[in-house]
SESE-795570 format. One line per field, with one value per residue (C-alpha): residue in one letter; x, y, z. Coordinates in steps of 0.2 Angstrom, whole numbers, plus 5000, padded with zeros to 4 digits. Example, Ala and Ser with C-alpha at 12.3 -4.5 7.8 and 13.67 -1.06 7.14 Angstrom:
2
code (a s)
xx (5062 5068)
yy (4978 4995)
zz (5039 5036)
//
This chain:
72
code (m p c g h g v a s r e v h g v p l d s p a e a m r y v v l g t v l i e p v l l a l r r l a q q e v s g k l f a r v g s p g p a a g k p g p r i s)
xx (4940 4957 4965 4959 4942 4934 4940 4935 4918 4915 4921 4910 4895 4897 4895 4879 4867 4855 4866 4880 4888 4888 4895 4909 4913 4913 4925 4937 4938 4940 4954 4963 4960 4960 4973 4988 4982 4980 4997 5005 4996 5003 5021 5019 5013 5028 5040 5033 5033 5050 5056 5049 5056 5074 5074 5071 5083 5096 5100 5105 5120 5138 5144 5148 5165 5168 5168 5154 5155 5161 5147 5154)
yy (5065 5058 5045 5027 5033 5028 5010 5009 5016 5003 4989 4993 4997 4980 4970 4959 4964 4950 4936 4937 4922 4930 4946 4936 4927 4944 4952 4937 4934 4953 4953 4937 4942 4961 4965 4959 4968 4984 4982 4979 4994 5005 4998 5002 5019 5022 5016 5028 5043 5040 5038 5055 5063 5056 5060 5079 5080 5067 5050 5047 5036 5040 5057 5061 5056 5046 5027 5018 5003 4987 4973 4956)
zz (5013 5019 5009 5013 5019 5002 5003 5021 5017 5003 5014 5029 5018 5009 5025 5024 5038 5036 5044 5057 5049 5031 5039 5047 5031 5022 5034 5036 5017 5014 5026 5019 5001 5000 5013 5004 4988 4997 5005 4988 4980 4995 4992 4973 4977 4989 4976 4963 4975 4981 4964 4959 4975 4972 4954 4959 4974 4968 4973 4992 4985 4985 4981 4962 4957 4973 4971 4981 4992 4983 4982 4980)
//
């Protein structure tokens, strides 16, 4: 199963079926409250993956022995 399908399946299967108003409430609250959490988790995962990648291949910064740009 591709990444994210488990989360999507849980979200869709959690929608109440007995009331359109409750279904709407569930979806709106899920979007407002859960979406930022999922985005933050995705960014943390990207940071971890890129950290591991650049640790293996080397930093994309200035070449060794050469000074980098001055930051004032």
